[in-house]
Every structure is written in C-alpha cells, then in structure tokens.
All heavy atoms as a GROMACS GRO file, in nm:
protein
  469
    1MET      N    1   0.436  -1.105  -0.191
    1MET     CA    2   0.316  -1.166  -0.241
    1MET      C    3   0.347  -1.300  -0.304
    1MET      O    4   0.263  -1.389  -0.304
    1MET     CB    5   0.246  -1.072  -0.342
    1MET     CG    6   0.187  -0.944  -0.280
    1MET     SD    7   0.082  -0.973  -0.133
    1MET     CE    8  -0.050  -1.065  -0.203
    2MET      N    9   0.467  -1.316  -0.359
    2MET     CA   10   0.501  -1.446  -0.412
    2MET      C   11   0.504  -1.550  -0.304
    2MET      O   12   0.455  -1.664  -0.324
    2MET     CB   13   0.639  -1.440  -0.480
    2MET     CG   14   0.633  -1.358  -0.609
    2MET     SD   15   0.789  -1.329  -0.697
    2MET     CE   16   0.910  -1.427  -0.620
    3LYS      N   17   0.553  -1.516  -0.187
    3LYS     CA   18   0.556  -1.611  -0.076
    3LYS      C   19   0.413  -1.642  -0.030
    3LYS      O   20   0.383  -1.756   0.005
    3LYS     CB   21   0.640  -1.553   0.039
    3LYS     CG   22   0.655  -1.645   0.156
    3LYS     CD   23   0.735  -1.768   0.116
    3LYS     CE   24   0.758  -1.857   0.235
    3LYS     NZ   25   0.819  -1.985   0.199
    4ALA      N   26   0.328  -1.540  -0.028
    4ALA     CA   27   0.190  -1.564   0.016
    4ALA      C   28   0.120  -1.666  -0.072
    4ALA      O   29   0.036  -1.741  -0.025
    4ALA     CB   30   0.113  -1.430   0.015
    5ARG      N   31   0.153  -1.667  -0.197
    5ARG     CA   32   0.090  -1.764  -0.290
    5ARG      C   33   0.144  -1.907  -0.267
    5ARG      O   34   0.076  -2.002  -0.306
    5ARG     CB   35   0.116  -1.722  -0.434
    5ARG     CG   36   0.040  -1.600  -0.474
    5ARG     CD   37   0.059  -1.565  -0.621
    5ARG     NE   38   0.030  -1.425  -0.644
    5ARG     CZ   39   0.118  -1.332  -0.672
    5ARG    NH1   40   0.245  -1.363  -0.684
    5ARG    NH2   41   0.081  -1.208  -0.688
    6SER      N   42   0.261  -1.918  -0.210
    6SER     CA   43   0.319  -2.052  -0.198
    6SER      C   44   0.304  -2.118  -0.060
    6SER      O   45   0.329  -2.234  -0.047
    6SER     CB   46   0.468  -2.044  -0.230
    6SER     OG   47   0.538  -1.969  -0.132
    7VAL      N   48   0.257  -2.040   0.040
    7VAL     CA   49   0.240  -2.100   0.173
    7VAL      C   50   0.108  -2.177   0.181
    7VAL      O   51   0.014  -2.145   0.111
    7VAL     CB   52   0.250  -1.994   0.285
    7VAL    CG1   53   0.382  -1.926   0.289
    7VAL    CG2   54   0.136  -1.892   0.274
    8GLU      N   55   0.106  -2.275   0.266
    8GLU     CA   56  -0.012  -2.358   0.278
    8GLU      C   57  -0.111  -2.301   0.380
    8GLU      O   58  -0.231  -2.321   0.370
    8GLU     CB   59   0.026  -2.501   0.320
    8GLU     CG   60   0.102  -2.573   0.209
    8GLU     CD   61   0.137  -2.715   0.248
    8GLU    OE1   62   0.069  -2.771   0.335
    8GLU    OE2   63   0.232  -2.766   0.191
    9SER      N   64  -0.062  -2.231   0.481
    9SER     CA   65  -0.148  -2.180   0.587
    9SER      C   66  -0.226  -2.056   0.544
    9SER      O   67  -0.167  -1.957   0.502
    9SER     CB   68  -0.059  -2.146   0.709
    9SER     OG   69  -0.132  -2.071   0.803
   10GLU      N   70  -0.355  -2.065   0.555
   10GLU     CA   71  -0.438  -1.950   0.522
   10GLU      C   72  -0.411  -1.833   0.615
   10GLU      O   73  -0.411  -1.718   0.572
   10GLU     CB   74  -0.589  -1.988   0.529
   10GLU     CG   75  -0.684  -1.879   0.488
   10GLU     CD   76  -0.668  -1.836   0.344
   10GLU    OE1   77  -0.631  -1.921   0.257
   10GLU    OE2   78  -0.687  -1.716   0.313
   11GLU      N   79  -0.387  -1.862   0.741
   11GLU     CA   80  -0.353  -1.757   0.838
   11GLU      C   81  -0.224  -1.684   0.797
   11GLU      O   82  -0.217  -1.561   0.798
   11GLU     CB   83  -0.343  -1.812   0.978
   11GLU     CG   84  -0.314  -1.707   1.084
   11GLU     CD   85  -0.305  -1.765   1.224
   11GLU    OE1   86  -0.313  -1.888   1.239
   11GLU    OE2   87  -0.287  -1.684   1.315
   12THR      N   88  -0.123  -1.760   0.763
   12THR     CA   89   0.003  -1.700   0.721
   12THR      C   90  -0.017  -1.618   0.596
   12THR      O   91   0.036  -1.509   0.580
   12THR     CB   92   0.109  -1.811   0.696
   12THR    OG1   93   0.128  -1.882   0.817
   12THR    CG2   94   0.242  -1.749   0.650
   13ARG      N   95  -0.098  -1.671   0.504
   13ARG     CA   96  -0.125  -1.596   0.380
   13ARG      C   97  -0.192  -1.460   0.408
   13ARG      O   98  -0.159  -1.358   0.349
   13ARG     CB   99  -0.214  -1.684   0.291
   13ARG     CG  100  -0.214  -1.648   0.149
   13ARG     CD  101  -0.296  -1.737   0.057
   13ARG     NE  102  -0.356  -1.856   0.109
   13ARG     CZ  103  -0.303  -1.979   0.100
   13ARG    NH1  104  -0.187  -1.998   0.037
   13ARG    NH2  105  -0.362  -2.084   0.148
   14ARG      N  106  -0.287  -1.461   0.503
   14ARG     CA  107  -0.354  -1.336   0.543
   14ARG      C  108  -0.254  -1.235   0.604
   14ARG      O  109  -0.260  -1.118   0.574
   14ARG     CB  110  -0.468  -1.363   0.640
   14ARG     CG  111  -0.595  -1.407   0.576
   14ARG     CD  112  -0.714  -1.403   0.671
   14ARG     NE  113  -0.688  -1.467   0.799
   14ARG     CZ  114  -0.716  -1.596   0.823
   14ARG    NH1  115  -0.764  -1.672   0.728
   14ARG    NH2  116  -0.690  -1.647   0.940
   15HIS      N  117  -0.165  -1.287   0.690
   15HIS     CA  118  -0.066  -1.200   0.753
   15HIS      C  119   0.027  -1.140   0.650
   15HIS      O  120   0.059  -1.022   0.656
   15HIS     CB  121   0.014  -1.275   0.857
   15HIS     CG  122  -0.062  -1.303   0.984
   15HIS    ND1  123  -0.111  -1.204   1.067
   15HIS    CD2  124  -0.098  -1.424   1.041
   15HIS    CE1  125  -0.173  -1.261   1.169
   15HIS    NE2  126  -0.166  -1.394   1.157
   16LEU      N  127   0.070  -1.220   0.556
   16LEU     CA  128   0.158  -1.168   0.449
   16LEU      C  129   0.088  -1.066   0.364
   16LEU      O  130   0.146  -0.968   0.323
   16LEU     CB  131   0.212  -1.286   0.366
   16LEU     CG  132   0.314  -1.377   0.434
   16LEU    CD1  133   0.339  -1.500   0.352
   16LEU    CD2  134   0.444  -1.300   0.461
   17HIS      N  135  -0.037  -1.092   0.333
   17HIS     CA  136  -0.116  -0.997   0.254
   17HIS      C  137  -0.134  -0.866   0.327
   17HIS      O  138  -0.118  -0.757   0.270
   17HIS     CB  139  -0.254  -1.058   0.217
   17HIS     CG  140  -0.336  -0.970   0.133
   17HIS    ND1  141  -0.433  -0.890   0.184
   17HIS    CD2  142  -0.335  -0.948   0.000
   17HIS    CE1  143  -0.488  -0.821   0.087
   17HIS    NE2  144  -0.430  -0.853  -0.026
   18ASP      N  145  -0.164  -0.874   0.458
   18ASP     CA  146  -0.180  -0.750   0.538
   18ASP      C  147  -0.049  -0.673   0.543
   18ASP      O  148  -0.051  -0.550   0.532
   18ASP     CB  149  -0.225  -0.788   0.681
   18ASP     CG  150  -0.368  -0.836   0.688
   18ASP    OD1  151  -0.444  -0.814   0.591
   18ASP    OD2  152  -0.401  -0.898   0.791
   19ALA      N  153   0.062  -0.742   0.560
   19ALA     CA  154   0.192  -0.675   0.564
   19ALA      C  155   0.221  -0.607   0.430
   19ALA      O  156   0.268  -0.492   0.426
   19ALA     CB  157   0.302  -0.771   0.598
   20HIS      N  158   0.190  -0.677   0.321
   20HIS     CA  159   0.214  -0.619   0.187
   20HIS      C  160   0.126  -0.493   0.170
   20HIS      O  161   0.175  -0.392   0.119
   20HIS     CB  162   0.176  -0.722   0.084
   20HIS     CG  163   0.189  -0.672  -0.056
   20HIS    ND1  164   0.084  -0.620  -0.126
   20HIS    CD2  165   0.297  -0.665  -0.139
   20HIS    CE1  166   0.127  -0.585  -0.247
   20HIS    NE2  167   0.257  -0.610  -0.255
   21THR      N  168   0.003  -0.498   0.212
   21THR     CA  169  -0.087  -0.382   0.200
   21THR      C  170  -0.031  -0.263   0.277
   21THR      O  171  -0.032  -0.150   0.229
   21THR     CB  172  -0.227  -0.417   0.248
   21THR    OG1  173  -0.276  -0.528   0.171
   21THR    CG2  174  -0.323  -0.300   0.234
   22ARG      N  175   0.021  -0.286   0.397
   22ARG     CA  176   0.076  -0.177   0.479
   22ARG      C  177   0.201  -0.118   0.412
   22ARG      O  178   0.219   0.005   0.408
   22ARG     CB  179   0.108  -0.224   0.618
   22ARG     CG  180  -0.017  -0.242   0.703
   22ARG     CD  181   0.017  -0.267   0.851
   22ARG     NE  182   0.084  -0.393   0.870
   22ARG     CZ  183   0.023  -0.508   0.887
   22ARG    NH1  184  -0.107  -0.515   0.885
   22ARG    NH2  185   0.093  -0.619   0.908
   23VAL      N  186   0.287  -0.203   0.356
   23VAL     CA  187   0.408  -0.154   0.290
   23VAL      C  188   0.368  -0.069   0.169
   23VAL      O  189   0.426   0.040   0.147
   23VAL     CB  190   0.497  -0.274   0.247
   23VAL    CG1  191   0.608  -0.225   0.155
   23VAL    CG2  192   0.560  -0.338   0.370
   24ILE      N  193   0.274  -0.111   0.090
   24ILE     CA  194   0.229  -0.038  -0.027
   24ILE      C  195   0.170   0.094   0.016
   24ILE      O  196   0.194   0.200  -0.048
   24ILE     CB  197   0.126  -0.121  -0.110
   24ILE    CG1  198   0.194  -0.241  -0.169
   24ILE    CG2  199   0.062  -0.036  -0.217
   24ILE    CD1  200   0.308  -0.215  -0.264
   25SER      N  201   0.094   0.097   0.125
   25SER     CA  202   0.036   0.222   0.175
   25SER      C  203   0.143   0.323   0.219
   25SER      O  204   0.134   0.440   0.187
   25SER     CB  205  -0.058   0.194   0.293
   25SER     OG  206  -0.167   0.114   0.255
   26VAL      N  207   0.244   0.273   0.290
   26VAL     CA  208   0.353   0.361   0.334
   26VAL      C  209   0.429   0.414   0.212
   26VAL      O  210   0.461   0.534   0.206
   26VAL     CB  211   0.447   0.288   0.430
   26VAL    CG1  212   0.574   0.366   0.457
   26VAL    CG2  213   0.375   0.258   0.562
   27ALA      N  214   0.453   0.331   0.114
   27ALA     CA  215   0.520   0.377  -0.007
   27ALA      C  216   0.441   0.485  -0.080
   27ALA      O  217   0.495   0.583  -0.128
   27ALA     CB  218   0.544   0.260  -0.102
   28ALA      N  219   0.310   0.471  -0.084
   28ALA     CA  220   0.224   0.572  -0.147
   28ALA      C  221   0.231   0.703  -0.071
   28ALA      O  222   0.236   0.810  -0.135
   28ALA     CB  223   0.080   0.520  -0.155
   29VAL      N  224   0.232   0.698   0.059
   29VAL     CA  225   0.242   0.820   0.137
   29VAL      C  226   0.377   0.888   0.111
   29VAL      O  227   0.382   1.009   0.088
   29VAL     CB  228   0.231   0.790   0.291
   29VAL    CG1  229   0.268   0.910   0.372
   29VAL    CG2  230   0.091   0.746   0.324
   30GLN      N  231   0.482   0.811   0.112
   30GLN     CA  232   0.616   0.868   0.083
   30GLN      C  233   0.624   0.932  -0.055
   30GLN      O  234   0.678   1.041  -0.070
   30GLN     CB  235   0.726   0.760   0.101
   30GLN     CG  236   0.745   0.720   0.242
   30GLN     CD  237   0.848   0.610   0.256
   30GLN    OE1  238   0.870   0.528   0.166
   30GLN    NE2  239   0.911   0.605   0.371
   31GLU      N  240   0.571   0.867  -0.155
   31GLU     CA  241   0.570   0.924  -0.289
   31GLU      C  242   0.491   1.052  -0.296
   31GLU      O  243   0.532   1.149  -0.358
   31GLU     CB  244   0.512   0.823  -0.389
   31GLU     CG  245   0.606   0.709  -0.423
   31GLU     CD  246   0.545   0.614  -0.523
   31GLU    OE1  247   0.439   0.642  -0.581
   31GLU    OE2  248   0.605   0.505  -0.542
   32HIS      N  249   0.375   1.052  -0.230
   32HIS     CA  250   0.291   1.172  -0.232
   32HIS      C  251   0.360   1.288  -0.157
   32HIS      O  252   0.355   1.400  -0.201
   32HIS     CB  253   0.154   1.143  -0.174
   32HIS     CG  254   0.053   1.247  -0.201
   32HIS    ND1  255  -0.001   1.266  -0.326
   32HIS    CD2  256  -0.002   1.339  -0.121
   32HIS    CE1  257  -0.086   1.364  -0.322
   32HIS    NE2  258  -0.089   1.416  -0.198
   33LEU      N  259   0.417   1.259  -0.043
   33LEU     CA  260   0.487   1.362   0.035
   33LEU      C  261   0.608   1.417  -0.045
   33LEU      O  262   0.633   1.537  -0.048
   33LEU     CB  263   0.534   1.308   0.166
   33LEU     CG  264   0.425   1.284   0.269
   33LEU    CD1  265   0.481   1.213   0.390
   33LEU    CD2  266   0.357   1.414   0.310
   34HIS      N  267   0.678   1.329  -0.114
   34HIS     CA  268   0.794   1.372  -0.194
   34HIS      C  269   0.746   1.462  -0.306
   34HIS      O  270   0.811   1.564  -0.335
   34HIS     CB  271   0.868   1.250  -0.249
   34HIS     CG  272   0.984   1.285  -0.332
   34HIS    ND1  273   1.100   1.337  -0.281
   34HIS    CD2  274   1.002   1.280  -0.466
   34HIS    CE1  275   1.183   1.362  -0.379
   34HIS    NE2  276   1.127   1.327  -0.495
   35ALA      N  277   0.637   1.427  -0.370
   35ALA     CA  278   0.584   1.508  -0.484
   35ALA      C  279   0.536   1.642  -0.436
   35ALA      O  280   0.540   1.739  -0.511
   35ALA     CB  281   0.472   1.432  -0.554
   36SER      N  282   0.491   1.653  -0.311
   36SER     CA  283   0.439   1.778  -0.261
   36SER      C  284   0.541   1.854  -0.174
   36SER      O  285   0.507   1.955  -0.113
   36SER     CB  286   0.310   1.758  -0.181
   36SER     OG  287   0.336   1.682  -0.067
   37ALA      N  288   0.663   1.811  -0.174
   37ALA     CA  289   0.767   1.874  -0.089
   37ALA      C  290   0.784   2.020  -0.128
   37ALA      O  291   0.788   2.055  -0.245
   37ALA     CB  292   0.902   1.802  -0.104
   38GLY      N  293   0.787   2.104  -0.029
   38GLY     CA  294   0.808   2.246  -0.047
   38GLY      C  295   0.679   2.322  -0.077
   38GLY      O  296   0.681   2.446  -0.090
   39LEU      N  297   0.568   2.253  -0.092
   39LEU     CA  298   0.440   2.323  -0.116
   39LEU      C  299   0.377   2.375   0.011
   39LEU      O  300   0.291   2.462   0.004
   39LEU     CB  301   0.343   2.229  -0.191
   39LEU     CG  302   0.386   2.181  -0.326
   39LEU    CD1  303   0.283   2.085  -0.385
   39LEU    CD2  304   0.410   2.298  -0.422
   40GLY      N  305   0.412   2.322   0.124
   40GLY     CA  306   0.358   2.367   0.251
   40GLY      C  307   0.227   2.301   0.289
   40GLY      O  308   0.186   2.302   0.404
   41SER      N  309   0.157   2.242   0.191
   41SER     CA  310   0.032   2.172   0.222
   41SER      C  311   0.018   2.057   0.127
   41SER      O  312   0.084   2.049   0.026
   41SER     CB  313  -0.088   2.266   0.210
   41SER     OG  314  -0.106   2.308   0.076
   42MET      N  315  -0.072   1.967   0.162
   42MET     CA  316  -0.092   1.848   0.084
   42MET      C  317  -0.238   1.823   0.065
   42MET      O  318  -0.310   1.818   0.165
   42MET     CB  319  -0.024   1.730   0.151
   42MET     CG  320  -0.026   1.602   0.073
   42MET     SD  321   0.074   1.475   0.154
   42MET     CE  322  -0.054   1.390   0.246
   43GLU      N  323  -0.285   1.805  -0.058
   43GLU     CA  324  -0.426   1.772  -0.078
   43GLU      C  325  -0.440   1.622  -0.060
   43GLU      O  326  -0.363   1.541  -0.109
   43GLU     CB  327  -0.466   1.808  -0.224
   43GLU     CG  328  -0.470   1.959  -0.246
   43GLU     CD  329  -0.530   1.990  -0.382
   43GLU    OE1  330  -0.622   1.919  -0.426
   43GLU    OE2  331  -0.480   2.084  -0.446
   44MET      N  332  -0.544   1.585   0.013
   44MET     CA  333  -0.564   1.443   0.048
   44MET      C  334  -0.633   1.364  -0.064
   44MET      O  335  -0.607   1.246  -0.079
   44MET     CB  336  -0.648   1.434   0.176
   44MET     CG  337  -0.570   1.478   0.298
   44MET     SD  338  -0.414   1.392   0.323
   44MET     CE  339  -0.469   1.227   0.354
   45GLN      N  340  -0.719   1.424  -0.143
   45GLN     CA  341  -0.791   1.348  -0.244
   45GLN      C  342  -0.699   1.279  -0.343
   45GLN      O  343  -0.714   1.159  -0.368
   45GLN     CB  344  -0.894   1.434  -0.317
   45GLN     CG  345  -0.976   1.352  -0.414
   45GLN     CD  346  -1.087   1.429  -0.476
   45GLN    OE1  347  -1.112   1.543  -0.441
   45GLN    NE2  348  -1.154   1.371  -0.572
   46PRO      N  349  -0.599   1.346  -0.399
   46PRO     CA  350  -0.509   1.274  -0.492
   46PRO      C  351  -0.435   1.158  -0.424
   46PRO      O  352  -0.418   1.053  -0.482
   46PRO     CB  353  -0.408   1.381  -0.536
   46PRO     CG  354  -0.480   1.511  -0.516
   46PRO     CD  355  -0.568   1.489  -0.397
   47TYR      N  356  -0.396   1.178  -0.299
   47TYR     CA  357  -0.326   1.071  -0.224
   47TYR      C  358  -0.422   0.951  -0.203
   47TYR      O  359  -0.386   0.839  -0.233
   47TYR     CB  360  -0.276   1.122  -0.089
   47TYR     CG  361  -0.252   1.010   0.008
   47TYR    CD1  362  -0.147   0.922  -0.016
   47TYR    CD2  363  -0.332   0.990   0.115
   47TYR    CE1  364  -0.127   0.815   0.071
   47TYR    CE2  365  -0.314   0.883   0.202
   47TYR     CZ  366  -0.209   0.795   0.179
   47TYR     OH  367  -0.189   0.691   0.265
   48LEU      N  368  -0.542   0.977  -0.159
   48LEU     CA  369  -0.635   0.869  -0.129
   48LEU      C  370  -0.674   0.797  -0.260
   48LEU      O  371  -0.687   0.676  -0.260
   48LEU     CB  372  -0.760   0.922  -0.057
   48LEU     CG  373  -0.730   0.973   0.085
   48LEU    CD1  374  -0.856   1.039   0.142
   48LEU    CD2  375  -0.679   0.866   0.175
   49THR      N  376  -0.691   0.870  -0.367
   49THR     CA  377  -0.724   0.811  -0.496
   49THR      C  378  -0.610   0.716  -0.539
   49THR      O  379  -0.633   0.604  -0.583
   49THR     CB  380  -0.747   0.919  -0.602
   49THR    OG1  381  -0.855   1.000  -0.561
   49THR    CG2  382  -0.778   0.858  -0.739
   50LYS      N  383  -0.487   0.764  -0.527
   50LYS     CA  384  -0.372   0.687  -0.565
   50LYS      C  385  -0.361   0.563  -0.476
   50LYS      O  386  -0.335   0.452  -0.524
   50LYS     CB  387  -0.244   0.770  -0.553
   50LYS     CG  388  -0.121   0.702  -0.602
   50LYS     CD  389  -0.004   0.804  -0.597
   50LYS     CE  390   0.121   0.747  -0.657
   50LYS     NZ  391   0.231   0.842  -0.649
   51LEU      N  392  -0.388   0.577  -0.348
   51LEU     CA  393  -0.381   0.468  -0.254
   51LEU      C  394  -0.482   0.358  -0.288
   51LEU      O  395  -0.451   0.239  -0.289
   51LEU     CB  396  -0.402   0.518  -0.112
   51LEU     CG  397  -0.389   0.415  -0.001
   51LEU    CD1  398  -0.248   0.359   0.003
   51LEU    CD2  399  -0.421   0.479   0.132
   52VAL      N  400  -0.607   0.399  -0.322
   52VAL     CA  401  -0.708   0.302  -0.355
   52VAL      C  402  -0.672   0.229  -0.483
   52VAL      O  403  -0.690   0.107  -0.493
   52VAL     CB  404  -0.845   0.373  -0.370
   52VAL    CG1  405  -0.949   0.280  -0.428
   52VAL    CG2  406  -0.891   0.423  -0.233
   53ARG      N  407  -0.618   0.297  -0.580
   53ARG     CA  408  -0.582   0.234  -0.707
   53ARG      C  409  -0.467   0.135  -0.688
   53ARG      O  410  -0.456   0.042  -0.762
   53ARG     CB  411  -0.539   0.339  -0.809
   53ARG     CG  412  -0.660   0.415  -0.862
   53ARG     CD  413  -0.620   0.509  -0.971
   53ARG     NE  414  -0.737   0.586  -1.013
   53ARG     CZ  415  -0.731   0.709  -1.056
   53ARG    NH1  416  -0.616   0.771  -1.068
   53ARG    NH2  417  -0.840   0.771  -1.093
   54ARG      N  418  -0.379   0.158  -0.591
   54ARG     CA  419  -0.263   0.072  -0.570
   54ARG      C  420  -0.296  -0.046  -0.480
   54ARG      O  421  -0.215  -0.138  -0.469
   54ARG     CB  422  -0.149   0.150  -0.503
   54ARG     CG  423  -0.088   0.246  -0.597
   54ARG     CD  424   0.024   0.312  -0.524
   54ARG     NE  425   0.139   0.317  -0.611
   54ARG     CZ  426   0.259   0.341  -0.572
   54ARG    NH1  427   0.283   0.358  -0.446
   54ARG    NH2  428   0.357   0.346  -0.655
   55SER      N  429  -0.410  -0.042  -0.412
   55SER     CA  430  -0.440  -0.149  -0.319
   55SER      C  431  -0.448  -0.282  -0.393
   55SER      O  432  -0.519  -0.293  -0.491
   55SER     CB  433  -0.575  -0.123  -0.250
   55SER     OG  434  -0.565  -0.010  -0.167
   56PRO      N  435  -0.374  -0.380  -0.344
   56PRO     CA  436  -0.375  -0.510  -0.412
   56PRO      C  437  -0.512  -0.577  -0.392
   56PRO      O  438  -0.578  -0.556  -0.293
   56PRO     CB  439  -0.265  -0.588  -0.343
   56PRO     CG  440  -0.252  -0.524  -0.210
   56PRO     CD  441  -0.289  -0.376  -0.226
   57THR      N  442  -0.551  -0.653  -0.487
   57THR     CA  443  -0.674  -0.726  -0.477
   57THR      C  444  -0.643  -0.862  -0.411
   57THR      O  445  -0.536  -0.918  -0.430
   57THR     CB  446  -0.738  -0.753  -0.614
   57THR    OG1  447  -0.639  -0.819  -0.696
   57THR    CG2  448  -0.781  -0.625  -0.680
   58PRO      N  449  -0.734  -0.910  -0.331
   58PRO     CA  450  -0.714  -1.038  -0.265
   58PRO      C  451  -0.700  -1.148  -0.369
   58PRO      O  452  -0.762  -1.140  -0.476
   58PRO     CB  453  -0.838  -1.059  -0.181
   58PRO     CG  454  -0.903  -0.928  -0.167
   58PRO     CD  455  -0.859  -0.848  -0.290
   59TRP      N  456  -0.621  -1.248  -0.343
   59TRP     CA  457  -0.601  -1.353  -0.442
   59TRP      C  458  -0.711  -1.451  -0.436
   59TRP      O  459  -0.772  -1.504  -0.371
   59TRP     CB  460  -0.462  -1.419  -0.424
   59TRP     CG  461  -0.436  -1.461  -0.289
   59TRP    CD1  462  -0.460  -1.580  -0.232
   59TRP    CD2  463  -0.382  -1.382  -0.182
   59TRP    NE1  464  -0.425  -1.582  -0.102
   59TRP    CE2  465  -0.375  -1.462  -0.068
   59TRP    CE3  466  -0.334  -1.251  -0.173
   59TRP    CZ2  467  -0.327  -1.418   0.052
   59TRP    CZ3  468  -0.287  -1.209  -0.054
   59TRP    CH2  469  -0.283  -1.289   0.060
   0.00000   0.00000   0.00000
C-alpha cells in the first residue's frame, strides 16, 4: 500500500490496491482455518465478519 500511494498512474494504483485486498483476504482465510483446525467444520459468519472488518478502505 505504501507503493500504491507513491505511484503516479491511477491504473497501477488500482492494481496494487486489488492485489493488496486479495492478499489480506487470503490471510484472513488462513487465520480462520488455523483457528478452526481439528473442529471438522467452520462457521462462515465469523470469517466473513472478520474479512469485512479487515478490508482496506480506498485511499
């Protein structure tokens, strides 16, 4: 995100923001799966709530 703030191209800024959002989403999935390891099932509401709270806001 630091790089996204420093580039001049709006298109490049959008691509960097999209990539950042995907990385954050994958990290949230991994954290949620790790926390539910061995339970045999996973509730989606806590994961989705956490994902929405972590979503970066556009600059």
